[in-house]
PQR file with spaces between the fields and no chain letter, atoms N, CA, C, O and H, PARSE charges and radii, in Angstrom:
ATOM       1  N    MET     1     124.934   65.439   77.927 -0.4000 1.5000
ATOM       2  CA   MET     1     123.696   64.708   77.725 -0.0000 2.0000
ATOM       3  C    MET     1     122.676   64.749   78.656  0.5500 1.7000
ATOM       4  O    MET     1     122.754   64.116   79.709 -0.5500 1.4000
ATOM       5  N    ASP     2     121.674   65.473   78.350 -0.4000 1.5000
ATOM       6  CA   ASP     2     120.568   65.798   79.234 -0.0000 2.0000
ATOM       7  C    ASP     2     119.034   65.170   78.610  0.5500 1.7000
ATOM       8  O    ASP     2     118.575   65.516   77.522 -0.5500 1.4000
ATOM       9  H    ASP     2     121.611   65.987   77.494  0.4000 1.0000
ATOM      10  N    ILE     3     118.504   64.380   79.359 -0.4000 1.5000
ATOM      11  CA   ILE     3     117.228   63.608   78.720 -0.0000 2.0000
ATOM      12  C    ILE     3     116.404   64.545   78.190  0.5500 1.7000
ATOM      13  O    ILE     3     115.984   64.440   77.038 -0.5500 1.4000
ATOM      14  H    ILE     3     118.877   64.099   80.243  0.4000 1.0000
ATOM      15  N    LYS     4     116.074   65.617   79.033 -0.4000 1.5000
ATOM      16  CA   LYS     4     114.947   66.680   78.630 -0.0000 2.0000
ATOM      17  C    LYS     4     115.413   67.475   77.392  0.5500 1.7000
ATOM      18  O    LYS     4     114.583   67.746   76.524 -0.5500 1.4000
ATOM      19  H    LYS     4     116.415   65.703   79.970  0.4000 1.0000
ATOM      20  N    SER     5     116.570   67.823   77.279 -0.4000 1.5000
ATOM      21  CA   SER     5     117.217   68.707   76.224 -0.0000 2.0000
ATOM      22  C    SER     5     117.038   67.887   74.877  0.5500 1.7000
ATOM      23  O    SER     5     116.623   68.409   73.843 -0.5500 1.4000
ATOM      24  H    SER     5     117.244   67.603   77.983  0.4000 1.0000
ATOM      25  N    ASP     6     117.384   66.581   74.990 -0.4000 1.5000
ATOM      26  CA   ASP     6     117.629   65.588   73.923 -0.0000 2.0000
ATOM      27  C    ASP     6     116.190   65.309   73.590  0.5500 1.7000
ATOM      28  O    ASP     6     115.897   65.207   72.398 -0.5500 1.4000
ATOM      29  H    ASP     6     117.721   66.157   75.830  0.4000 1.0000
ATOM      30  N    PHE     7     115.283   65.178   74.483 -0.4000 1.5000
ATOM      31  CA   PHE     7     113.920   64.905   73.882 -0.0000 2.0000
ATOM      32  C    PHE     7     113.353   66.206   73.165  0.5500 1.7000
ATOM      33  O    PHE     7     112.923   66.099   72.017 -0.5500 1.4000
ATOM      34  H    PHE     7     115.521   65.261   75.451  0.4000 1.0000
ATOM      35  N    LEU     8     113.343   67.339   73.768 -0.4000 1.5000
ATOM      36  CA   LEU     8     112.857   68.530   73.178 -0.0000 2.0000
ATOM      37  C    LEU     8     113.633   68.654   71.787  0.5500 1.7000
ATOM      38  O    LEU     8     112.992   69.072   70.823 -0.5500 1.4000
ATOM      39  H    LEU     8     113.692   67.426   74.701  0.4000 1.0000
ATOM      40  N    GLU     9     114.864   68.344   71.644 -0.4000 1.5000
ATOM      41  CA   GLU     9     115.583   68.431   70.334 -0.0000 2.0000
ATOM      42  C    GLU     9     114.960   67.418   69.324  0.5500 1.7000
ATOM      43  O    GLU     9     114.892   67.711   68.130 -0.5500 1.4000
ATOM      44  H    GLU     9     115.384   68.004   72.427  0.4000 1.0000
ATOM      45  N    GLY    10     114.564   66.380   69.743 -0.4000 1.5000
ATOM      46  CA   GLY    10     114.080   65.441   68.763 -0.0000 2.0000
ATOM      47  C    GLY    10     112.546   65.919   68.372  0.5500 1.7000
ATOM      48  O    GLY    10     112.131   65.778   67.222 -0.5500 1.4000
ATOM      49  H    GLY    10     114.619   66.142   70.712  0.4000 1.0000
ATOM      50  N    ILE    11     111.829   66.431   69.305 -0.4000 1.5000
ATOM      51  CA   ILE    11     110.551   67.064   68.759 -0.0000 2.0000
ATOM      52  C    ILE    11     110.815   68.236   67.855  0.5500 1.7000
ATOM      53  O    ILE    11     110.156   68.386   66.826 -0.5500 1.4000
ATOM      54  H    ILE    11     112.167   66.546   70.240  0.4000 1.0000
ATOM      55  N    GLY    12     111.867   69.160   68.256 -0.4000 1.5000
ATOM      56  CA   GLY    12     112.096   70.242   67.443 -0.0000 2.0000
ATOM      57  C    GLY    12     112.319   69.695   65.960  0.5500 1.7000
ATOM      58  O    GLY    12     111.689   70.081   64.975 -0.5500 1.4000
ATOM      59  H    GLY    12     112.403   69.038   69.091  0.4000 1.0000
ATOM      60  N    ASN    13     113.275   68.774   65.971 -0.4000 1.5000
ATOM      61  CA   ASN    13     113.663   68.361   64.584 -0.0000 2.0000
ATOM      62  C    ASN    13     112.425   67.862   63.672  0.5500 1.7000
ATOM      63  O    ASN    13     112.304   68.099   62.470 -0.5500 1.4000
ATOM      64  H    ASN    13     113.787   68.460   66.771  0.4000 1.0000
ATOM      65  N    LYS    14     111.520   67.115   64.488 -0.4000 1.5000
ATOM      66  CA   LYS    14     110.385   66.617   63.846 -0.0000 2.0000
ATOM      67  C    LYS    14     109.392   67.862   63.232  0.5500 1.7000
ATOM      68  O    LYS    14     108.872   67.791   62.118 -0.5500 1.4000
ATOM      69  H    LYS    14     111.618   66.923   65.464  0.4000 1.0000
ATOM      70  N    ILE    15     109.243   68.893   64.064 -0.4000 1.5000
ATOM      71  CA   ILE    15     108.681   70.157   63.658 -0.0000 2.0000
ATOM      72  C    ILE    15     109.355   70.719   62.590  0.5500 1.7000
ATOM      73  O    ILE    15     108.690   71.056   61.611 -0.5500 1.4000
ATOM      74  H    ILE    15     109.666   68.951   64.968  0.4000 1.0000
ATOM      75  N    ALA    16     110.593   70.888   62.595 -0.4000 1.5000
ATOM      76  CA   ALA    16     111.440   71.465   61.359 -0.0000 2.0000
ATOM      77  C    ALA    16     111.234   70.403   59.908  0.5500 1.7000
ATOM      78  O    ALA    16     111.074   70.763   58.742 -0.5500 1.4000
ATOM      79  H    ALA    16     111.134   70.614   63.390  0.4000 1.0000
ATOM      80  N    GLU    17     111.296   69.171   60.403 -0.4000 1.5000
ATOM      81  CA   GLU    17     111.208   68.256   59.237 -0.0000 2.0000
ATOM      82  C    GLU    17     109.806   68.208   58.479  0.5500 1.7000
ATOM      83  O    GLU    17     109.694   67.962   57.278 -0.5500 1.4000
ATOM      84  H    GLU    17     111.426   68.879   61.350  0.4000 1.0000
ATOM      85  N    PHE    18     108.788   68.469   59.321 -0.4000 1.5000
ATOM      86  CA   PHE    18     107.279   68.517   58.596 -0.0000 2.0000
ATOM      87  C    PHE    18     107.198   69.778   58.127  0.5500 1.7000
ATOM      88  O    PHE    18     106.604   69.873   57.053 -0.5500 1.4000
ATOM      89  H    PHE    18     108.879   68.669   60.297  0.4000 1.0000
ATOM      90  N    ARG    19     107.673   70.924   58.669 -0.4000 1.5000
ATOM      91  CA   ARG    19     107.561   72.218   57.979 -0.0000 2.0000
ATOM      92  C    ARG    19     108.200   72.263   56.640  0.5500 1.7000
ATOM      93  O    ARG    19     107.606   72.707   55.657 -0.5500 1.4000
ATOM      94  H    ARG    19     108.156   70.847   59.541  0.4000 1.0000
ATOM      95  N    GLU    20     109.444   71.789   56.602 -0.4000 1.5000
ATOM      96  CA   GLU    20     110.336   71.668   55.359 -0.0000 2.0000
ATOM      97  C    GLU    20     109.495   70.815   54.268  0.5500 1.7000
ATOM      98  O    GLU    20     109.370   71.076   53.071 -0.5500 1.4000
ATOM      99  H    GLU    20     109.926   71.428   57.400  0.4000 1.0000
ATOM     100  N    LYS    21     108.957   69.742   54.982 -0.4000 1.5000
ATOM     101  CA   LYS    21     108.354   68.884   54.016 -0.0000 2.0000
ATOM     102  C    LYS    21     106.951   69.655   53.230  0.5500 1.7000
ATOM     103  O    LYS    21     106.559   69.442   52.082 -0.5500 1.4000
ATOM     104  H    LYS    21     109.058   69.529   55.954  0.4000 1.0000
ATOM     105  N    ASN    22     106.455   70.452   54.088 -0.4000 1.5000
ATOM     106  CA   ASN    22     105.258   71.092   53.754 -0.0000 2.0000
ATOM     107  C    ASN    22     105.556   72.427   52.952  0.5500 1.7000
ATOM     108  O    ASN    22     104.653   73.195   52.617 -0.5500 1.4000
ATOM     109  H    ASN    22     106.773   70.625   55.021  0.4000 1.0000
ATOM     110  N    LYS    23     106.740   72.614   52.704 -0.4000 1.5000
ATOM     111  CA   LYS    23     107.370   73.839   52.003 -0.0000 2.0000
ATOM     112  C    LYS    23     106.914   75.054   52.790  0.5500 1.7000
ATOM     113  O    LYS    23     106.582   76.066   52.173 -0.5500 1.4000
ATOM     114  H    LYS    23     107.472   71.990   52.975  0.4000 1.0000
ATOM     115  N    GLN    24     106.874   75.013   54.201 -0.4000 1.5000
ATOM     116  CA   GLN    24     106.502   76.214   55.005 -0.0000 2.0000
ATOM     117  C    GLN    24     107.814   76.865   55.483  0.5500 1.7000
ATOM     118  O    GLN    24     108.845   76.222   55.682 -0.5500 1.4000
ATOM     119  H    GLN    24     107.143   74.191   54.703  0.4000 1.0000
ATOM     120  N    THR    25     107.685   78.238   55.655 -0.4000 1.5000
ATOM     121  CA   THR    25     108.737   78.840   56.368 -0.0000 2.0000
ATOM     122  C    THR    25     108.565   78.961   57.875  0.5500 1.7000
ATOM     123  O    THR    25     107.504   78.511   58.306 -0.5500 1.4000
ATOM     124  H    THR    25     106.848   78.761   55.493  0.4000 1.0000
ATOM     125  N    GLN    26     109.380   79.465   58.719 -0.4000 1.5000
ATOM     126  CA   GLN    26     109.165   79.726   60.102 -0.0000 2.0000
ATOM     127  C    GLN    26     108.252   80.803   60.270  0.5500 1.7000
ATOM     128  O    GLN    26     107.546   80.883   61.276 -0.5500 1.4000
ATOM     129  H    GLN    26     110.242   79.830   58.368  0.4000 1.0000
ATOM     130  N    ASN    27     108.220   81.685   59.294 -0.4000 1.5000
ATOM     131  CA   ASN    27     107.227   82.827   59.148 -0.0000 2.0000
ATOM     132  C    ASN    27     105.803   82.229   58.909  0.5500 1.7000
ATOM     133  O    ASN    27     104.873   82.716   59.553 -0.5500 1.4000
ATOM     134  H    ASN    27     108.793   81.620   58.478  0.4000 1.0000
ATOM     135  N    ASP    28     105.586   81.308   58.116 -0.4000 1.5000
ATOM     136  CA   ASP    28     104.238   80.797   57.805 -0.0000 2.0000
ATOM     137  C    ASP    28     103.743   79.902   58.972  0.5500 1.7000
ATOM     138  O    ASP    28     102.544   79.686   59.150 -0.5500 1.4000
ATOM     139  H    ASP    28     106.342   80.913   57.593  0.4000 1.0000
ATOM     140  N    LEU    29     104.847   79.326   59.860 -0.4000 1.5000
ATOM     141  CA   LEU    29     104.235   78.575   60.957 -0.0000 2.0000
ATOM     142  C    LEU    29     104.009   79.634   62.122  0.5500 1.7000
ATOM     143  O    LEU    29     103.174   79.361   62.984 -0.5500 1.4000
ATOM     144  H    LEU    29     105.821   79.502   59.716  0.4000 1.0000
ATOM     145  N    SER    30     104.653   80.726   62.182 -0.4000 1.5000
ATOM     146  CA   SER    30     104.355   81.679   62.993 -0.0000 2.0000
ATOM     147  C    SER    30     102.899   82.230   62.960  0.5500 1.7000
ATOM     148  O    SER    30     102.155   82.444   63.917 -0.5500 1.4000
ATOM     149  H    SER    30     105.331   80.948   61.481  0.4000 1.0000
ATOM     150  N    PHE    31     102.668   82.411   61.622 -0.4000 1.5000
ATOM     151  CA   PHE    31     101.301   82.995   61.313 -0.0000 2.0000
ATOM     152  C    PHE    31     100.124   81.832   61.581  0.5500 1.7000
ATOM     153  O    PHE    31      98.985   82.088   61.972 -0.5500 1.4000
ATOM     154  H    PHE    31     103.273   82.238   60.844  0.4000 1.0000
ATOM     155  N    LEU    32     100.535   80.792   61.351 -0.4000 1.5000
ATOM     156  CA   LEU    32      99.412   79.679   61.488 -0.0000 2.0000
ATOM     157  C    LEU    32      99.185   79.399   63.071  0.5500 1.7000
ATOM     158  O    LEU    32      98.044   79.122   63.441 -0.5500 1.4000
ATOM     159  H    LEU    32     101.460   80.584   61.033  0.4000 1.0000
ATOM     160  N    THR    33     100.135   79.458   63.919 -0.4000 1.5000
ATOM     161  CA   THR    33     100.235   79.078   65.279 -0.0000 2.0000
ATOM     162  C    THR    33     100.010   80.386   66.145  0.5500 1.7000
ATOM     163  O    THR    33      99.469   80.296   67.247 -0.5500 1.4000
ATOM     164  H    THR    33     101.062   79.684   63.619  0.4000 1.0000
ATOM     165  N    GLY    34     100.397   81.503   65.677 -0.4000 1.5000
ATOM     166  CA   GLY    34     100.266   82.652   66.667 -0.0000 2.0000
ATOM     167  C    GLY    34     101.448   82.750   67.495  0.5500 1.7000
ATOM     168  O    GLY    34     101.414   83.617   68.369 -0.5500 1.4000
ATOM     169  H    GLY    34     100.836   81.576   64.782  0.4000 1.0000
ATOM     170  N    ILE    35     102.633   81.936   67.381 -0.4000 1.5000
ATOM     171  CA   ILE    35     103.771   81.972   68.066 -0.0000 2.0000
ATOM     172  C    ILE    35     104.708   82.793   67.338  0.5500 1.7000
ATOM     173  O    ILE    35     104.814   82.651   66.120 -0.5500 1.4000
ATOM     174  H    ILE    35     102.660   81.232   66.671  0.4000 1.0000
ATOM     175  N    GLU    36     105.513   83.780   68.076 -0.4000 1.5000
ATOM     176  CA   GLU    36     106.513   84.488   67.565 -0.0000 2.0000
ATOM     177  C    GLU    36     107.585   83.831   66.651  0.5500 1.7000
ATOM     178  O    GLU    36     107.960   82.697   66.946 -0.5500 1.4000
ATOM     179  H    GLU    36     105.427   83.895   69.066  0.4000 1.0000
ATOM     180  N    ASN    37     108.084   84.432   65.607 -0.4000 1.5000
ATOM     181  CA   ASN    37     108.860   83.760   64.629 -0.0000 2.0000
ATOM     182  C    ASN    37     110.210   83.317   65.491  0.5500 1.7000
ATOM     183  O    ASN    37     110.786   82.249   65.286 -0.5500 1.4000
ATOM     184  H    ASN    37     107.779   85.354   65.368  0.4000 1.0000
ATOM     185  N    SER    38     110.562   84.127   66.320 -0.4000 1.5000
ATOM     186  CA   SER    38     112.015   83.845   67.172 -0.0000 2.0000
ATOM     187  C    SER    38     111.643   82.545   68.039  0.5500 1.7000
ATOM     188  O    SER    38     112.430   81.642   68.320 -0.5500 1.4000
ATOM     189  H    SER    38     110.094   84.994   66.487  0.4000 1.0000
ATOM     190  N    GLU    39     110.330   82.623   68.398 -0.4000 1.5000
ATOM     191  CA   GLU    39     110.212   81.293   69.347 -0.0000 2.0000
ATOM     192  C    GLU    39     110.102   80.047   68.504  0.5500 1.7000
ATOM     193  O    GLU    39     110.456   78.957   68.953 -0.5500 1.4000
ATOM     194  H    GLU    39     109.690   83.357   68.170  0.4000 1.0000
ATOM     195  N    ILE    40     109.657   80.182   67.394 -0.4000 1.5000
ATOM     196  CA   ILE    40     109.468   79.003   66.486 -0.0000 2.0000
ATOM     197  C    ILE    40     110.945   78.390   66.280  0.5500 1.7000
ATOM     198  O    ILE    40     111.159   77.178   66.295 -0.5500 1.4000
ATOM     199  H    ILE    40     109.369   81.068   67.029  0.4000 1.0000
ATOM     200  N    SER    41     111.786   79.218   66.117 -0.4000 1.5000
ATOM     201  CA   SER    41     113.340   78.842   65.874 -0.0000 2.0000
ATOM     202  C    SER    41     113.740   78.104   66.983  0.5500 1.7000
ATOM     203  O    SER    41     114.317   77.019   66.913 -0.5500 1.4000
ATOM     204  H    SER    41     111.612   80.203   66.105  0.4000 1.0000
ATOM     205  N    ARG    42     113.384   78.786   68.186 -0.4000 1.5000
ATOM     206  CA   ARG    42     113.983   78.072   69.437 -0.0000 2.0000
ATOM     207  C    ARG    42     113.364   76.776   69.817  0.5500 1.7000
ATOM     208  O    ARG    42     113.998   75.899   70.403 -0.5500 1.4000
ATOM     209  H    ARG    42     112.915   79.668   68.243  0.4000 1.0000
ATOM     210  N    TYR    43     111.869   76.645   69.407 -0.4000 1.5000
ATOM     211  CA   TYR    43     111.209   75.302   69.496 -0.0000 2.0000
ATOM     212  C    TYR    43     111.907   74.283   68.644  0.5500 1.7000
ATOM     213  O    TYR    43     112.134   73.159   69.094 -0.5500 1.4000
ATOM     214  H    TYR    43     111.353   77.357   68.930  0.4000 1.0000
ATOM     215  N    GLU    44     112.291   74.668   67.309 -0.4000 1.5000
ATOM     216  CA   GLU    44     112.882   73.742   66.527 -0.0000 2.0000
ATOM     217  C    GLU    44     114.103   73.331   67.000  0.5500 1.7000
ATOM     218  O    GLU    44     114.449   72.156   66.879 -0.5500 1.4000
ATOM     219  H    GLU    44     112.107   75.580   66.944  0.4000 1.0000
ATOM     220  N    GLN    45     114.855   74.228   67.568 -0.4000 1.5000
ATOM     221  CA   GLN    45     116.195   73.737   68.213 -0.0000 2.0000
ATOM     222  C    GLN    45     116.104   73.041   69.640  0.5500 1.7000
ATOM     223  O    GLN    45     117.113   72.707   70.262 -0.5500 1.4000
ATOM     224  H    GLN    45     114.574   75.182   67.667  0.4000 1.0000
ATOM     225  N    GLY    46     115.025   72.883   70.025 -0.4000 1.5000
ATOM     226  CA   GLY    46     114.786   72.185   71.292 -0.0000 2.0000
ATOM     227  C    GLY    46     115.179   73.178   72.370  0.5500 1.7000
ATOM     228  O    GLY    46     115.669   72.641   73.363 -0.5500 1.4000
ATOM     229  H    GLY    46     114.206   73.154   69.519  0.4000 1.0000
ATOM     230  N    LYS    47     115.095   74.301   72.403 -0.4000 1.5000
ATOM     231  CA   LYS    47     115.511   75.205   73.477 -0.0000 2.0000
ATOM     232  C    LYS    47     114.427   75.518   74.406  0.5500 1.7000
ATOM     233  O    LYS    47     114.718   75.957   75.519 -0.5500 1.4000
ATOM     234  H    LYS    47     114.697   74.737   71.596  0.4000 1.0000
ATOM     235  N    ILE    48     112.984   75.307   74.006 -0.4000 1.5000
ATOM     236  CA   ILE    48     112.096   75.709   74.721 -0.0000 2.0000
ATOM     237  C    ILE    48     111.118   74.443   75.107  0.5500 1.7000
ATOM     238  O    ILE    48     110.846   73.573   74.280 -0.5500 1.4000
ATOM     239  H    ILE    48     112.747   74.951   73.102  0.4000 1.0000
ATOM     240  N    ASN    49     110.709   74.438   76.218 -0.4000 1.5000
ATOM     241  CA   ASN    49     109.853   73.425   76.672 -0.0000 2.0000
ATOM     242  C    ASN    49     108.476   73.585   76.123  0.5500 1.7000
ATOM     243  O    ASN    49     107.853   74.630   76.310 -0.5500 1.4000
ATOM     244  H    ASN    49     110.930   75.145   76.890  0.4000 1.0000
ATOM     245  N    LEU    50     107.975   72.572   75.442 -0.4000 1.5000
ATOM     246  CA   LEU    50     106.587   72.630   74.677 -0.0000 2.0000
ATOM     247  C    LEU    50     105.580   72.295   75.788  0.5500 1.7000
ATOM     248  O    LEU    50     105.831   71.456   76.653 -0.5500 1.4000
ATOM     249  H    LEU    50     108.481   71.724   75.289  0.4000 1.0000
ATOM     250  N    THR    51     104.471   72.960   75.731 -0.4000 1.5000
ATOM     251  CA   THR    51     103.261   72.720   76.400 -0.0000 2.0000
ATOM     252  C    THR    51     102.441   71.800   75.588  0.5500 1.7000
ATOM     253  O    THR    51     102.678   71.728   74.382 -0.5500 1.4000
ATOM     254  H    THR    51     104.267   73.641   75.028  0.4000 1.0000
ATOM     255  N    ILE    52     101.435   71.038   76.154 -0.4000 1.5000
ATOM     256  CA   ILE    52     100.513   70.217   75.220 -0.0000 2.0000
ATOM     257  C    ILE    52      99.651   71.182   74.320  0.5500 1.7000
ATOM     258  O    ILE    52      99.266   70.825   73.207 -0.5500 1.4000
ATOM     259  H    ILE    52     101.243   71.097   77.134  0.4000 1.0000
ATOM     260  N    SER    53      99.371   72.398   74.844 -0.4000 1.5000
ATOM     261  CA   SER    53      98.709   73.424   73.754 -0.0000 2.0000
ATOM     262  C    SER    53      99.494   73.864   72.673  0.5500 1.7000
ATOM     263  O    SER    53      98.996   74.039   71.561 -0.5500 1.4000
ATOM     264  H    SER    53      99.684   72.687   75.749  0.4000 1.0000
ATOM     265  N    THR    54     100.920   74.095   72.964 -0.4000 1.5000
ATOM     266  CA   THR    54     101.770   74.390   71.890 -0.0000 2.0000
ATOM     267  C    THR    54     102.013   73.243   70.898  0.5500 1.7000
ATOM     268  O    THR    54     102.058   73.433   69.683 -0.5500 1.4000
ATOM     269  H    THR    54     101.325   73.953   73.867  0.4000 1.0000
ATOM     270  N    LEU    55     102.159   72.113   71.447 -0.4000 1.5000
ATOM     271  CA   LEU    55     102.286   70.924   70.558 -0.0000 2.0000
ATOM     272  C    LEU    55     101.067   70.733   69.620  0.5500 1.7000
ATOM     273  O    LEU    55     101.146   70.340   68.456 -0.5500 1.4000
ATOM     274  H    LEU    55     102.122   71.959   72.434  0.4000 1.0000
ATOM     275  N    LEU    56      99.814   71.095   70.347 -0.4000 1.5000
ATOM     276  CA   LEU    56      98.650   70.771   69.373 -0.0000 2.0000
ATOM     277  C    LEU    56      98.843   71.905   68.364  0.5500 1.7000
ATOM     278  O    LEU    56      98.834   71.525   67.193 -0.5500 1.4000
ATOM     279  H    LEU    56      99.751   71.414   71.292  0.4000 1.0000
ATOM     280  N    LYS    57      98.991   73.025   68.536 -0.4000 1.5000
ATOM     281  CA   LYS    57      99.167   74.143   67.677 -0.0000 2.0000
ATOM     282  C    LYS    57     100.017   73.817   66.538  0.5500 1.7000
ATOM     283  O    LYS    57      99.670   74.107   65.392 -0.5500 1.4000
ATOM     284  H    LYS    57      98.999   73.334   69.487  0.4000 1.0000
ATOM     285  N    PHE    58     101.205   73.178   66.824 -0.4000 1.5000
ATOM     286  CA   PHE    58     102.353   72.860   65.679 -0.0000 2.0000
ATOM     287  C    PHE    58     101.648   71.709   64.832  0.5500 1.7000
ATOM     288  O    PHE    58     101.601   71.728   63.602 -0.5500 1.4000
ATOM     289  H    PHE    58     101.487   72.943   67.754  0.4000 1.0000
ATOM     290  N    ALA    59     101.102   70.698   65.635 -0.4000 1.5000
ATOM     291  CA   ALA    59     100.396   69.660   64.837 -0.0000 2.0000
ATOM     292  C    ALA    59      99.343   70.192   63.875  0.5500 1.7000
ATOM     293  O    ALA    59      99.460   69.902   62.684 -0.5500 1.4000
ATOM     294  H    ALA    59     101.140   70.683   66.634  0.4000 1.0000
ATOM     295  N    GLN    60      98.439   70.861   64.237 -0.4000 1.5000
ATOM     296  CA   GLN    60      97.428   71.619   63.456 -0.0000 2.0000
ATOM     297  C    GLN    60      98.010   72.402   62.349  0.5500 1.7000
ATOM     298  O    GLN    60      97.665   72.194   61.186 -0.5500 1.4000
ATOM     299  H    GLN    60      98.344   71.097   65.204  0.4000 1.0000
ATOM     300  N    ALA    61      98.877   73.292   62.673 -0.4000 1.5000
ATOM     301  CA   ALA    61      99.594   74.128   61.473 -0.0000 2.0000
ATOM     302  C    ALA    61     100.347   73.250   60.469  0.5500 1.7000
ATOM     303  O    ALA    61     100.285   73.550   59.276 -0.5500 1.4000
ATOM     304  H    ALA    61      99.157   73.460   63.618  0.4000 1.0000
ATOM     305  N    LEU    62     101.049   72.195   60.864 -0.4000 1.5000
ATOM     306  CA   LEU    62     101.734   71.257   60.054 -0.0000 2.0000
ATOM     307  C    LEU    62     100.845   70.304   59.378  0.5500 1.7000
ATOM     308  O    LEU    62     101.291   69.699   58.403 -0.5500 1.4000
ATOM     309  H    LEU    62     101.099   71.951   61.832  0.4000 1.0000
ATOM     310  N    ASN    63      99.526   70.075   59.811 -0.4000 1.5000
ATOM     311  CA   ASN    63      98.644   69.099   59.368 -0.0000 2.0000
ATOM     312  C    ASN    63      99.160   67.664   59.636  0.5500 1.7000
ATOM     313  O    ASN    63      99.257   66.819   58.745 -0.5500 1.4000
ATOM     314  H    ASN    63      99.163   70.566   60.603  0.4000 1.0000
ATOM     315  N    VAL    64      99.456   67.473   60.825 -0.4000 1.5000
ATOM     316  CA   VAL    64      99.974   65.889   61.193 -0.0000 2.0000
ATOM     317  C    VAL    64      99.183   65.794   62.487  0.5500 1.7000
ATOM     318  O    VAL    64      98.639   66.733   63.067 -0.5500 1.4000
ATOM     319  H    VAL    64      99.377   68.159   61.549  0.4000 1.0000
ATOM     320  N    GLN    65      99.204   64.408   62.881 -0.4000 1.5000
ATOM     321  CA   GLN    65      98.765   63.902   63.900 -0.0000 2.0000
ATOM     322  C    GLN    65      99.726   64.338   65.012  0.5500 1.7000
ATOM     323  O    GLN    65     100.915   64.326   64.693 -0.5500 1.4000
ATOM     324  H    GLN    65      99.646   63.645   62.410  0.4000 1.0000
ATOM     325  N    PRO    66      99.399   64.754   66.365 -0.5600 1.5000
ATOM     326  CA   PRO    66     100.181   65.115   67.407  0.2800 2.0000
ATOM     327  C    PRO    66     101.322   63.897   67.665  0.5500 1.7000
ATOM     328  O    PRO    66     102.485   64.145   67.985 -0.5500 1.4000
ATOM     329  N    LYS    67     100.878   62.777   67.503 -0.4000 1.5000
ATOM     330  CA   LYS    67     101.874   61.547   67.884 -0.0000 2.0000
ATOM     331  C    LYS    67     102.965   61.544   67.008  0.5500 1.7000
ATOM     332  O    LYS    67     104.013   61.003   67.359 -0.5500 1.4000
ATOM     333  H    LYS    67      99.934   62.576   67.244  0.4000 1.0000
ATOM     334  N    GLN    68     102.835   62.178   65.708 -0.4000 1.5000
ATOM     335  CA   GLN    68     103.765   62.072   64.722 -0.0000 2.0000
ATOM     336  C    GLN    68     105.004   62.950   65.058  0.5500 1.7000
ATOM     337  O    GLN    68     106.093   62.812   64.500 -0.5500 1.4000
ATOM     338  H    GLN    68     101.984   62.618   65.423  0.4000 1.0000
ATOM     339  N    LEU    69     104.728   63.886   66.046 -0.4000 1.5000
ATOM     340  CA   LEU    69     105.828   64.810   66.289 -0.0000 2.0000
ATOM     341  C    LEU    69     106.797   64.074   67.431  0.5500 1.7000
ATOM     342  O    LEU    69     107.786   64.646   67.888 -0.5500 1.4000
ATOM     343  H    LEU    69     103.844   63.998   66.500  0.4000 1.0000
ATOM     344  N    PHE    70     106.379   62.704   67.843 -0.4000 1.5000
ATOM     345  CA   PHE    70     107.110   62.109   68.595 -0.0000 2.0000
ATOM     346  C    PHE    70     107.816   60.808   67.999  0.5500 1.7000
ATOM     347  O    PHE    70     108.405   59.959   68.668 -0.5500 1.4000
ATOM     348  H    PHE    70     105.575   62.239   67.471  0.4000 1.0000
ATOM     349  N    ASP    71     107.653   60.810   66.678 -0.4000 1.5000
ATOM     350  CA   ASP    71     108.041   59.653   66.010 -0.0000 2.0000
ATOM     351  C    ASP    71     109.613   59.699   65.682  0.5500 1.7000
ATOM     352  O    ASP    71     109.967   59.909   64.522 -0.5500 1.4000
ATOM     353  H    ASP    71     107.174   61.500   66.135  0.4000 1.0000
ATOM     354  N    PHE    72     110.509   59.512   66.653 -0.4000 1.5000
ATOM     355  CA   PHE    72     111.840   59.639   66.360 -0.0000 2.0000
ATOM     356  C    PHE    72     112.605   58.704   67.390  0.5500 1.7000
ATOM     357  O    PHE    72     112.087   58.476   68.484 -0.5500 1.4000
ATOM     358  H    PHE    72     110.222   59.341   67.596  0.4000 1.0000
ATOM     359  N    GLU    73     113.902   58.131   67.029 -0.4000 1.5000
ATOM     360  CA   GLU    73     114.546   57.343   67.935 -0.0000 2.0000
ATOM     361  C    GLU    73     114.983   57.966   69.219  0.5500 1.7000
ATOM     362  O    GLU    73     115.702   58.963   69.150 -0.5500 1.4000
ATOM     363  H    GLU    73     114.323   58.316   66.140  0.4000 1.0000
ATOM     364  N    PHE    74     114.641   57.509   70.345 -0.4000 1.5000
ATOM     365  CA   PHE    74     114.964   57.991   71.478 -0.0000 2.0000
ATOM     366  C    PHE    74     115.366   56.820   72.523  0.5500 1.7000
ATOM     367  O    PHE    74     114.538   56.105   73.087 -0.5500 1.4000
ATOM     368  H    PHE    74     114.057   56.700   70.402  0.4000 1.0000
ATOM     369  N    ASP    75     116.725   56.742   72.685 -0.4000 1.5000
ATOM     370  CA   ASP    75     117.148   55.613   73.617 -0.0000 2.0000
ATOM     371  C    ASP    75     116.983   56.041   75.108  0.5500 1.7000
ATOM     372  O    ASP    75     117.974   56.559   75.624 -0.5500 1.4000
ATOM     373  H    ASP    75     117.398   57.324   72.227  0.4000 1.0000
ATOM     374  N    ILE    76     115.806   55.883   75.905 -0.4000 1.5000
ATOM     375  CA   ILE    76     115.910   56.351   77.205 -0.0000 2.0000
ATOM     376  C    ILE    76     116.914   55.367   78.149  0.5500 1.7000
ATOM     377  O    ILE    76     116.993   55.618   79.352 -0.5500 1.4000
ATOM     378  H    ILE    76     115.001   55.462   75.486  0.4000 1.0000
ATOM     379  N    LYS    77     117.520   54.475   77.692 -0.4000 1.5000
ATOM     380  CA   LYS    77     118.279   53.588   78.551 -0.0000 2.0000
ATOM     381  C    LYS    77     119.503   54.236   78.688  0.5500 1.7000
ATOM     382  O    LYS    77     120.224   53.972   79.651 -0.5500 1.4000
ATOM     383  H    LYS    77     117.456   54.271   76.715  0.4000 1.0000
ATOM     384  N    LYS    78     119.846   55.095   77.799 -0.4000 1.5000
ATOM     385  CA   LYS    78     121.278   55.795   77.812 -0.0000 2.0000
ATOM     386  C    LYS    78     121.347   56.694   78.921  0.5500 1.7000
ATOM     387  O    LYS    78     122.435   57.108   79.320 -0.5500 1.4000
ATOM     388  H    LYS    78     119.260   55.309   77.017  0.4000 1.0000
ATOM     389  N    TYR    79     120.212   57.042   79.473 -0.4000 1.5000
ATOM     390  CA   TYR    79     120.277   58.100   80.441 -0.0000 2.0000
ATOM     391  C    TYR    79     120.178   57.392   81.920  0.5500 1.7000
ATOM     392  O    TYR    79     120.210   58.083   82.939 -0.5500 1.4000
ATOM     393  H    TYR    79     119.328   56.705   79.149  0.4000 1.0000
């Protein structure tokens, strides 16, 4: 249980959730963001730390507000 890893995984899950809801592939997201396809997968798995710039690229490509990528349950007290 690592707070950073768990938080990044939560964001990654939201990216994947919105991508699937939009019927987009990882290739589509790669094209729209300019981020390599292999990196998209690693972001969705929470294995790469997001910068604000990258977060904004994802939000724009997914057509969501940036804050929506943080809309998941996260109990900070368990850390």
